[in-house]
C-alpha positions as CSV (number, residue, x, y, z in Angstrom):
1,M,13.7,-19.0,10.0
2,A,10.6,-19.0,12.1
3,E,9.5,-15.6,13.4
4,L,7.1,-15.5,16.3
5,I,6.1,-13.0,19.0
6,Y,5.9,-13.6,22.7
7,N,5.3,-11.4,25.7
8,V,7.8,-11.7,28.5
9,K,5.5,-14.1,30.4
10,N,5.3,-16.5,27.4
11,L,9.0,-16.1,26.8
12,F,10.0,-17.5,30.2
13,S,7.0,-19.6,31.0
14,N,6.8,-23.3,30.1
15,G,3.0,-23.0,29.8
16,I,0.8,-23.7,26.8
17,D,1.6,-20.4,25.1
18,G,5.2,-20.4,26.0
19,C,8.2,-20.2,23.7
20,L,10.0,-23.0,25.5
21,L,7.1,-25.5,25.2
22,D,6.7,-24.5,21.5
23,Y,10.2,-25.9,20.9
24,E,10.1,-28.7,23.5
25,A,12.8,-26.9,25.6
26,E,13.2,-26.2,29.3
27,F,15.6,-23.3,29.4
28,Y,17.8,-21.0,27.3
29,H,21.4,-21.8,27.0
30,I,24.1,-19.2,26.4
31,A,27.1,-20.9,24.9
32,S,30.8,-20.2,25.6
33,Y,31.5,-18.5,22.2
34,Q,29.1,-15.7,23.3
35,R,30.5,-12.4,24.5
36,G,29.9,-11.8,28.2
37,Y,27.1,-9.7,29.6
38,K,28.1,-6.0,29.3
39,W,25.1,-3.7,29.5
40,G,26.1,-0.5,31.2
41,F,24.2,0.7,34.3
42,D,25.3,4.3,34.6
43,E,23.0,7.2,33.6
44,N,23.5,6.6,29.8
45,G,23.9,2.9,30.0
46,A,21.7,0.4,28.2
47,V,20.1,-0.9,31.4
48,S,19.2,2.7,32.5
49,I,17.8,3.5,29.0
50,L,15.7,0.4,28.9
51,L,14.3,1.0,32.4
52,S,13.4,4.6,31.4
53,D,11.8,3.5,28.1
54,L,9.8,0.8,30.0
55,K,8.6,3.4,32.6
56,S,7.4,5.8,29.8
57,A,5.5,2.9,28.1
58,F,4.1,1.8,31.4
59,V,2.8,5.3,32.2
60,K,1.4,5.8,28.7
61,S,-0.4,2.4,29.0
62,L,-1.9,3.4,32.4
63,D,-3.2,6.7,30.9
64,S,-4.7,4.9,27.9
65,N,-8.1,3.3,27.6
66,K,-6.6,0.1,26.4
67,P,-3.3,-1.7,27.0
68,I,-0.4,-0.4,24.9
69,D,2.4,-2.9,24.1
70,Y,6.1,-2.2,24.1
71,Y,8.4,-4.0,21.8
72,L,12.0,-5.1,22.3
73,Q,14.3,-5.9,19.4
74,Y,14.3,-9.5,18.3
75,I,16.3,-12.4,19.8
76,T,17.6,-15.3,17.8
77,L,17.5,-18.8,19.1
78,K,18.5,-22.3,17.8
79,K,17.0,-25.7,18.7
80,I,19.6,-28.4,18.6
81,D,18.4,-31.9,18.2
82,G,18.7,-34.1,21.3
83,T,18.9,-31.2,23.7
84,N,16.3,-29.8,26.1
85,Y,17.2,-26.2,25.6
86,L,17.1,-23.3,23.1
87,E,20.6,-21.9,22.4
88,V,20.7,-18.1,22.5
89,I,22.5,-16.8,19.5
90,D,21.5,-13.2,19.7
91,G,19.7,-11.5,22.6
92,Q,21.8,-12.6,25.6
93,Q,21.9,-9.0,26.9
94,R,18.1,-8.6,26.7
95,L,17.3,-11.9,28.3
96,T,19.8,-11.4,31.1
97,T,18.5,-7.9,31.8
98,L,14.9,-9.0,31.8
99,S,15.8,-11.9,34.2
100,I,17.4,-9.4,36.5
101,M,14.4,-7.1,36.4
102,L,12.0,-10.0,37.2
103,S,14.2,-11.3,40.0
104,V,14.3,-7.8,41.6
105,L,10.5,-7.3,41.3
106,S,10.0,-10.8,42.8
107,Y,12.3,-9.9,45.7
108,L,10.5,-6.6,46.3
109,T,6.9,-7.9,46.0
110,D,7.1,-11.7,46.6
111,V,5.5,-12.3,43.3
112,E,6.5,-15.4,41.4
113,N,9.8,-15.1,39.5
114,I,8.9,-16.8,36.2
115,A,12.5,-16.2,35.0
116,K,14.0,-18.5,37.6
117,D,16.3,-21.2,36.2
118,R,15.4,-20.2,32.6
119,L,18.9,-19.0,31.8
120,D,21.9,-21.3,31.7
121,Y,25.4,-19.9,31.2
122,A,28.1,-22.1,29.9
123,V,30.6,-19.7,31.6
124,R,30.0,-18.7,35.2
125,S,26.5,-20.0,35.3
126,N,26.6,-20.5,39.1
127,F,26.5,-16.8,39.9
128,F,23.0,-16.4,38.3
129,K,21.7,-19.7,39.6
130,N,23.0,-19.2,43.2
131,Y,22.4,-15.5,43.6
132,I,20.2,-13.7,41.1
133,Y,17.4,-16.3,41.3
134,Q,17.5,-16.5,45.1
135,N,15.6,-13.7,47.0
136,D,17.7,-14.2,50.2
137,K,20.9,-14.0,48.2
138,I,19.7,-10.8,46.4
139,E,19.5,-9.3,49.8
140,L,23.1,-10.1,50.4
141,L,24.2,-8.7,47.1
142,L,22.4,-5.5,47.7
143,A,24.3,-5.0,50.9
144,C,27.6,-5.4,49.1
145,E,29.8,-3.0,47.1
146,W,32.2,-3.8,44.3
147,D,35.8,-3.4,45.1
148,R,38.0,-2.1,42.3
149,N,40.8,-4.5,43.2
150,T,39.1,-7.6,44.6
151,G,35.7,-7.5,43.0
152,L,32.8,-8.9,44.9
153,T,33.0,-11.0,48.1
154,I,29.9,-12.9,49.3
155,D,30.4,-15.2,52.3
156,D,33.4,-17.2,51.3
157,E,33.0,-16.8,47.5
158,Y,34.9,-14.3,45.4
159,F,33.8,-12.9,42.0
160,N,36.1,-10.6,40.0
161,N,35.2,-10.8,36.3
162,Q,33.5,-8.6,33.8
163,D,30.2,-10.6,33.6
164,T,29.6,-10.5,37.3
165,Y,30.6,-6.8,37.5
166,Y,27.9,-5.8,35.0
167,I,25.3,-8.2,36.3
168,F,25.8,-6.9,39.8
169,G,25.6,-3.3,38.6
170,A,22.4,-4.0,36.7
171,L,20.9,-5.7,39.8
172,K,21.6,-2.6,41.9
173,K,20.3,-0.3,39.2
174,C,17.0,-2.2,38.9
175,H,16.6,-2.3,42.7
176,S,17.2,1.5,42.9
177,F,14.8,2.1,40.0
178,F,11.9,-0.1,41.3
179,S,12.4,1.1,44.9
180,E,11.0,4.5,43.8
181,F,7.6,2.8,43.2
182,D,5.3,1.9,46.0
183,E,4.3,-1.8,46.3
184,D,1.1,-1.4,44.3
185,E,3.0,0.3,41.4
186,Q,5.7,-2.4,41.6
187,K,3.1,-5.1,41.1
188,R,1.4,-3.2,38.3
189,F,4.7,-2.7,36.6
190,Y,5.4,-6.4,37.0
191,S,2.1,-7.2,35.3
192,F,3.0,-4.7,32.5
193,L,6.4,-6.3,32.1
194,L,4.9,-9.8,31.8
195,N,2.0,-9.1,29.6
196,Q,2.7,-6.0,27.5
197,V,6.4,-6.1,26.7
198,Q,6.7,-8.1,23.5
199,I,9.8,-9.8,22.0
200,I,10.2,-11.1,18.4
201,V,11.8,-14.5,18.5
202,N,13.7,-15.8,15.4
203,V,14.4,-19.6,15.5
204,V,17.0,-20.8,13.0
205,E,17.8,-24.3,11.9
206,H,20.5,-26.2,9.9
207,V,23.1,-23.4,10.3
208,S,26.0,-23.4,12.7
209,S,25.4,-21.2,15.7
210,E,28.7,-19.4,15.4
211,K,28.0,-18.4,11.8
212,V,24.5,-17.1,12.6
213,F,25.9,-15.2,15.6
214,S,28.6,-13.6,13.4
215,N,26.1,-12.6,10.7
216,L,23.5,-11.1,13.1
217,N,26.1,-9.1,14.9
218,S,27.5,-7.6,11.7
219,N,24.2,-6.9,10.0
220,K,21.2,-6.2,12.3
221,I,18.0,-5.2,10.4
222,P,14.9,-4.4,12.4
223,L,11.8,-6.2,11.4
224,T,9.1,-4.2,9.6
225,E,5.6,-3.8,11.0
226,A,4.3,-6.2,8.3
227,E,6.8,-8.8,9.5
228,L,5.7,-8.3,13.1
229,I,2.1,-8.8,12.1
230,K,3.0,-11.9,10.2
231,A,4.7,-13.4,13.3
232,L,1.6,-12.4,15.3
233,F,-0.7,-14.0,12.9
234,I,1.2,-17.3,12.8
235,T,1.7,-17.3,16.6
236,K,-1.9,-16.5,17.5
237,Q,-3.5,-18.8,14.9
238,A,-1.4,-21.8,15.9
239,R,-2.4,-21.3,19.5
240,T,-6.2,-21.1,19.0
241,T,-6.7,-24.8,18.4
242,T,-8.5,-26.3,21.4
243,D,-6.5,-29.5,21.4
244,L,-3.1,-27.8,21.2
245,Q,-1.9,-29.7,24.3
246,K,-2.5,-32.9,22.5
247,K,-0.5,-31.9,19.4
248,S,3.1,-32.7,19.0
249,F,5.8,-30.1,18.4
250,R,6.0,-31.3,14.8
251,E,2.3,-30.9,14.2
252,I,2.3,-27.4,15.6
253,Q,5.3,-26.5,13.3
254,E,3.5,-27.9,10.3
255,Q,0.4,-25.8,11.0
256,R,2.7,-22.7,11.2
257,L,4.3,-23.6,8.0
258,I,0.9,-23.8,6.2
259,L,0.0,-20.4,7.7
260,G,3.4,-19.0,6.6
261,R,2.9,-20.2,3.1
262,R,-0.6,-18.6,2.9
263,W,0.9,-15.4,4.1
264,D,3.7,-15.6,1.6
265,E,1.3,-16.1,-1.2
266,I,-0.5,-12.9,-0.3
267,E,2.8,-11.0,0.2
268,N,4.3,-12.1,-3.1
269,W,1.1,-11.0,-4.9
270,V,1.0,-7.7,-3.1
271,N,4.7,-7.1,-4.0
272,D,4.1,-7.8,-7.7
273,K,5.1,-4.7,-9.5
274,M,1.8,-4.3,-11.3
275,I,-0.3,-4.9,-8.2
276,R,1.9,-2.7,-6.1
277,S,1.7,0.2,-8.5
278,F,-2.1,-0.1,-8.9
279,Y,-3.2,-0.6,-5.3
280,F,-0.4,0.4,-3.1
281,G,1.8,2.9,-4.9
282,S,1.5,5.5,-2.1
283,F,3.0,3.1,0.5
284,N,6.7,2.5,1.0
285,D,5.9,-1.0,2.0
286,P,3.0,-2.4,0.0
287,M,2.3,-5.1,2.6
288,F,1.7,-2.3,5.1
289,G,-0.8,-0.8,2.7
290,F,-2.6,-4.2,2.3
291,L,-2.7,-4.7,6.1
292,S,-4.0,-1.2,6.6
293,L,-6.8,-2.1,4.2
294,V,-7.6,-5.3,6.2
295,A,-7.6,-3.2,9.4
296,K,-9.8,-0.6,8.0
297,N,-12.3,-3.3,6.9
298,I,-12.4,-4.5,10.6
299,E,-12.7,-1.0,12.1
300,D,-12.7,2.4,10.4
301,I,-9.2,3.6,11.4
302,T,-6.4,4.9,9.3
303,F,-2.8,4.1,10.2
304,K,0.4,6.1,9.5
305,E,3.1,4.0,7.9
306,Q,6.3,5.4,9.4
307,T,5.9,5.6,13.2
308,S,7.8,4.0,16.1
309,H,4.7,3.1,18.0
310,H,3.5,0.1,16.0
311,E,-0.1,1.3,15.9
312,L,-1.1,-1.1,13.2
313,F,0.5,-4.1,15.0
314,N,-1.2,-3.0,18.2
315,F,-4.5,-3.0,16.4
316,F,-4.1,-6.5,15.2
317,N,-2.7,-7.7,18.5
318,H,-6.0,-6.8,20.2
319,Q,-8.3,-8.4,17.5
320,N,-9.8,-11.9,17.5
321,I,-7.6,-14.1,15.4
322,A,-10.5,-15.6,13.6
323,I,-11.6,-12.1,12.4
324,I,-8.1,-11.3,11.3
325,Q,-7.8,-14.5,9.3
326,K,-11.2,-14.0,7.7
327,E,-10.6,-10.4,6.7
328,L,-7.0,-11.1,5.5
329,Y,-8.1,-13.7,3.0
330,N,-11.3,-11.9,2.1
331,T,-9.4,-8.7,1.2
332,F,-6.9,-10.7,-0.8
333,W,-9.6,-12.5,-2.9
334,I,-11.6,-9.3,-3.5
335,L,-8.5,-7.3,-4.7
336,K,-7.5,-10.2,-7.0
337,D,-11.1,-10.3,-8.4
338,W,-11.2,-6.6,-9.0
339,I,-8.0,-6.3,-10.8
340,K,-8.9,-9.2,-13.1
341,D,-12.2,-7.7,-14.1
342,P,-11.5,-5.2,-17.0
343,I,-14.5,-3.0,-16.1
344,I,-13.6,-2.7,-12.4
345,H,-9.9,-2.4,-13.2
346,N,-10.4,0.5,-15.6
347,R,-12.8,2.4,-13.5
348,L,-10.8,2.1,-10.4
349,G,-7.6,3.0,-12.2
350,Y,-9.2,6.1,-13.6
351,L,-10.3,7.2,-10.1
352,F,-6.8,6.4,-8.7
353,F,-4.7,8.1,-11.4
354,Y,-6.5,11.0,-13.0
355,K,-4.5,14.2,-12.4
356,G,-5.0,15.6,-8.9
357,S,-6.8,12.5,-7.6
358,K,-6.7,11.9,-3.8
359,I,-8.7,8.7,-4.1
360,S,-6.9,5.5,-2.9
361,I,-7.9,1.9,-2.4
362,L,-8.6,2.7,1.3
363,D,-11.6,4.7,0.1
364,F,-13.2,1.5,-1.3
365,V,-13.2,-0.6,1.9
366,K,-17.0,-0.2,2.3
367,Y,-17.5,-1.7,-1.2
368,F,-15.9,-5.0,-0.1
369,K,-19.3,-6.1,1.3
370,Y,-21.3,-5.4,-1.9
371,K,-23.4,-8.5,-2.6
372,S,-23.7,-7.8,-6.3
373,K,-20.9,-7.0,-8.8
374,D,-23.4,-5.0,-10.8
375,S,-24.1,-2.8,-7.9
376,F,-20.4,-2.2,-7.5
377,Y,-20.1,-1.4,-11.3
378,N,-22.8,1.2,-10.7
379,K,-21.1,2.8,-7.8
380,L,-17.8,3.0,-9.7
381,L,-19.7,4.5,-12.7
382,Q,-21.2,7.2,-10.6
383,K,-17.8,8.1,-9.2
384,V,-16.2,8.1,-12.7
385,L,-19.0,10.3,-14.1
386,A,-18.6,12.7,-11.3
387,N,-14.9,13.2,-12.2
388,I,-15.0,13.5,-16.0
389,P,-15.3,17.3,-16.8
390,I,-18.5,18.2,-18.6
391,G,-17.5,21.7,-19.8
392,L,-14.9,21.4,-22.5
393,D,-14.2,25.1,-22.9
394,I,-10.9,24.9,-21.0
395,N,-7.3,25.4,-21.9
396,Y,-3.9,24.2,-20.6
397,E,-2.9,27.5,-19.0
398,D,-6.1,27.8,-17.0
399,N,-6.7,24.1,-15.9
400,P,-4.2,21.4,-17.1
401,S,-5.7,18.9,-14.6
402,E,-9.1,19.1,-16.3
403,I,-7.6,18.4,-19.7
404,H,-5.6,15.5,-18.2
405,K,-8.9,14.0,-16.8
406,I,-10.5,14.3,-20.2
407,L,-7.7,12.7,-22.2
408,L,-7.2,9.9,-19.7
409,A,-10.9,9.1,-19.8
410,L,-10.8,8.9,-23.6
411,N,-7.8,6.6,-23.5
412,I,-9.2,4.3,-20.8
413,F,-12.9,4.1,-21.8
414,S,-12.8,4.1,-25.6
415,T,-12.3,0.3,-25.5
416,N,-13.1,-2.6,-23.2
417,V,-9.5,-3.7,-23.0
418,K,-7.6,-3.4,-19.7
419,F,-5.6,-0.2,-19.6
420,D,-1.9,-0.6,-18.9
421,F,-1.8,1.5,-15.7
422,Y,1.6,0.1,-14.8
423,S,3.3,1.5,-17.9
424,Y,1.3,4.7,-17.6
425,I,2.6,5.3,-14.1
426,K,6.1,4.1,-14.7
427,E,6.6,6.2,-17.8
428,K,4.8,9.2,-16.1
429,W,2.5,10.0,-19.0
430,T,1.7,13.7,-19.0
431,L,0.3,16.5,-21.2
432,E,2.1,17.5,-24.4
433,H,1.4,20.3,-26.8
434,I,1.1,18.8,-30.3
435,F,1.9,22.1,-32.1
436,P,5.0,23.4,-30.2
437,Q,4.7,26.4,-27.9
438,T,8.1,27.8,-29.2
439,P,8.3,26.8,-32.8
440,E,11.9,27.9,-33.2
441,G,13.1,26.2,-30.1
442,K,15.8,23.5,-30.3
443,K,17.3,25.4,-33.3
444,N,14.2,24.5,-35.4
445,I,14.2,26.2,-38.8
446,L,10.7,27.3,-39.9
447,T,9.5,26.1,-43.3
448,V,7.1,28.0,-45.4
449,S,4.3,25.7,-44.3
450,D,5.2,26.4,-40.6
451,K,5.0,30.1,-41.1
452,E,1.7,29.8,-42.9
453,N,0.3,27.7,-40.0
454,I,1.4,30.3,-37.4
455,I,-0.1,33.2,-39.4
456,E,-3.3,31.2,-39.7
457,M,-3.6,30.6,-36.0
458,V,-2.9,34.1,-34.6
459,N,-5.7,36.7,-34.2
460,E,-6.5,39.2,-36.9
461,D,-5.1,42.1,-34.9
462,D,-1.7,40.3,-34.7
463,K,-1.5,38.9,-38.3
464,E,0.3,41.8,-40.0
465,K,2.9,42.2,-37.3
466,V,3.5,38.4,-37.2
467,K,3.8,38.3,-41.1
468,R,6.5,41.0,-41.0
469,I,8.5,39.2,-38.4
470,L,8.2,35.8,-40.1
471,K,9.3,37.2,-43.5
472,K,12.8,37.8,-42.0
473,K,15.4,35.3,-42.7
474,E,16.3,35.2,-39.0
475,R,14.6,36.5,-35.8
476,N,16.2,37.6,-32.5
477,S,14.8,36.5,-29.2
478,E,12.5,39.6,-28.9
479,E,11.0,39.0,-32.3
480,K,10.4,35.3,-31.5
481,E,8.7,36.3,-28.3
482,I,6.3,38.6,-30.3
483,Y,4.9,35.9,-32.4
484,T,4.9,33.2,-29.7
485,D,2.9,35.6,-27.5
486,A,0.5,36.2,-30.4
487,L,0.0,32.4,-30.7
488,K,-0.8,32.2,-27.0
489,R,-3.3,35.0,-27.3
490,S,-5.0,33.2,-30.1
491,G,-5.9,30.4,-27.7
492,Y,-4.8,27.7,-30.1
493,I,-1.5,26.7,-28.4
494,H,-3.1,25.9,-25.1
495,H,-6.3,24.7,-26.6
496,L,-7.7,21.2,-25.7
497,G,-7.5,20.3,-29.4
498,N,-3.7,20.9,-29.3
499,M,-3.1,18.5,-26.3
500,C,-2.3,14.8,-26.0
501,L,-0.7,12.4,-23.5
502,L,2.9,11.5,-23.9
503,S,5.4,9.8,-21.7
504,N,7.6,12.0,-19.6
505,V,10.7,10.9,-21.5
506,D,9.2,11.6,-24.9
507,N,7.9,14.9,-23.6
508,I,11.4,16.0,-22.6
509,L,13.1,14.6,-25.7
510,N,10.6,16.1,-28.1
511,G,10.9,19.5,-26.5
512,C,9.8,22.0,-29.1
513,G,9.8,19.4,-31.9
514,F,7.2,19.6,-34.7
515,Y,4.5,17.0,-35.3
516,D,6.6,14.8,-37.7
517,E,9.5,14.5,-35.2
518,K,7.1,13.4,-32.5
519,R,5.2,11.1,-34.9
520,T,8.4,9.3,-35.9
521,K,9.2,8.5,-32.3
522,I,5.7,7.4,-31.5
523,L,5.6,5.1,-34.5
524,K,9.0,3.6,-33.5
525,R,7.7,2.9,-30.0
526,I,4.6,1.2,-31.4
527,K,6.8,-0.9,-33.7
528,N,9.0,-1.9,-30.7
529,G,5.9,-3.0,-28.7
530,G,5.9,0.0,-26.3
531,F,2.9,1.2,-24.4
532,I,1.1,4.0,-26.2
533,P,-2.5,5.0,-25.2
534,S,-5.0,4.6,-28.0
535,H,-6.0,8.2,-28.3
536,T,-2.3,9.2,-28.7
537,I,-1.9,6.6,-31.4
538,E,-4.9,8.0,-33.3
539,I,-3.4,11.6,-33.1
540,F,0.0,10.6,-34.4
541,T,-1.4,8.5,-37.2
542,K,-4.2,11.0,-37.8
543,S,-6.6,8.1,-37.9
544,I,-8.7,10.2,-35.5
545,F,-9.9,12.2,-38.5
546,D,-12.6,11.0,-40.8
547,E,-11.6,13.4,-43.6
548,N,-8.3,13.4,-45.4
549,P,-5.8,14.9,-42.9
550,D,-3.5,16.1,-45.8
551,D,-0.1,16.9,-44.3
552,F,1.4,14.1,-42.2
553,T,4.3,16.2,-41.2
554,R,2.5,19.1,-39.4
555,W,-0.4,19.8,-37.0
556,N,-2.3,22.9,-38.0
557,K,-5.3,25.1,-37.1
558,T,-7.7,22.9,-38.9
559,N,-6.4,19.8,-37.1
560,I,-6.7,21.6,-33.7
561,D,-10.3,22.6,-34.4
562,S,-11.3,19.2,-35.7
563,H,-9.5,17.4,-32.8
564,A,-11.4,19.6,-30.2
565,Q,-14.7,18.8,-31.8
566,I,-13.9,15.1,-31.9
567,I,-13.0,15.2,-28.2
568,Q,-16.2,17.0,-27.4
569,D,-18.2,14.4,-29.3
570,K,-16.4,11.5,-27.8
571,I,-16.7,12.8,-24.2
572,S,-20.4,13.4,-24.9
573,D,-20.9,9.9,-26.3
574,L,-18.8,8.4,-23.5
575,T,-20.7,10.1,-20.7
576,N,-24.0,9.2,-22.3
577,L,-22.9,5.6,-22.6
578,L,-21.8,5.5,-19.0
579,K,-25.0,7.1,-17.9
580,E,-27.0,4.5,-19.8
581,E,-24.9,1.7,-18.3
582,A,-25.5,3.2,-14.8
583,Q,-29.2,3.3,-15.4
584,H,-29.2,-0.3,-16.7
585,E,-27.1,-1.6,-13.8
586,S,-29.3,0.2,-11.2
587,R,-32.4,-1.7,-12.4
């Protein structure tokens, strides 16, 4: 299916930019299997609604500094070999109503009626040809009234069928509507209708017309803004060739096929799950995100995704097609290069995905034009360094986002390997307390070692009370709360040294589990090839410690203190290393 966009002028014209010429046709044919014309013309009818919408768009365009386009839903056509017409499969109502509007405006202002003889009806075609397209006959029609019993009588001809009733009603409605304008306004509206009302045209091949008609009328899906821009890109680009008039229809179609394949290559890449999550995760339609990036590279404007006004399409519609093509491909190649480079990939990823980040790919448009990759490395380093917390005297309760930033930086920048941001995002890796906040949660039974670890962690003022409570064989909820509160007061539970990153699923499943339970699950995930950040692996294998970690079943006060010191040393080393790299790259 070929999807192209035409304004009303190019829809009906047989000129160089016209839809008919594009498909070597002279008119649009509405076959006998089609339902008749039946757009209502009363206050709530489709004709009245369309006229009202067009008037609103017309006024809005007049008030704007630049033309604003209005888009009708798509029409579907089919080119049949050996014929000189395009068969209308879906869109008869729109084409007929537009033809009536143009005919009425031509009658009122004497402007050319470009719709004349462009519609051919297999059933009752003579009424349109002999009356709607003829200004003198329109005058006769406007003087007539529809009789409920006999229908319409003009001279010696009689019309009493549904099609003619609705066409006649639409004609009168359009005449009444446009008569409220003065002649200057009528001509300006005519110009607006021709040039700024856009229609998406789908042309199908190799399928029976009746089947396509049935499918379209049972499952109509509006085109997305990205699909509209694709049609615009292919249409405009194919029409910029200076020798277009010398090209055959087949040559023009081949050029459009090439452009379509290039677009599809970009779209398939953008929709890859890893690319989408890395660059365009904040967009419902990743191609809209990509095109927003292209637009922002042309002009510093940000577009909202879900609007009914097609701002992004309008932006591209008023750009030079050569600029669009250049920036489209340039953006594609740059993004591909960035995600392949481990250094750029990791630094960008950190900036995109640290906790609380509001940085997106749209913030990096200005870096597209960097001549040197080293200079881009340097800029990314500066941004990374600005977001890695320097002061490490923080805890989970006061500032979990800062802890998240630190642990994510450790996992990403400890090696030169590309970090798996896709799995990190998909599994929603978040902060986890290594030693549990509620040790007797999940019906845990405290061992002697667990009790000793708790007593060791609490402050001196709380030790005796906690010892008495822990000596009991069982504790009620109030007694459990006493020693868990004492643990929180000690600062160890929410300490940086007691935190790591775990997937959201593991976090929920682990609940209040002790170190050995969490360790078993992590090791099983590693064995099964699951994604585990390097720092988390080091914690649950205790390979992070240089000295003998002793107990592999529990995480204690000594481990927390040692872990905190290791983090502090690693962050210090990491920031120093990054600063050295930044200085080196800036030379």
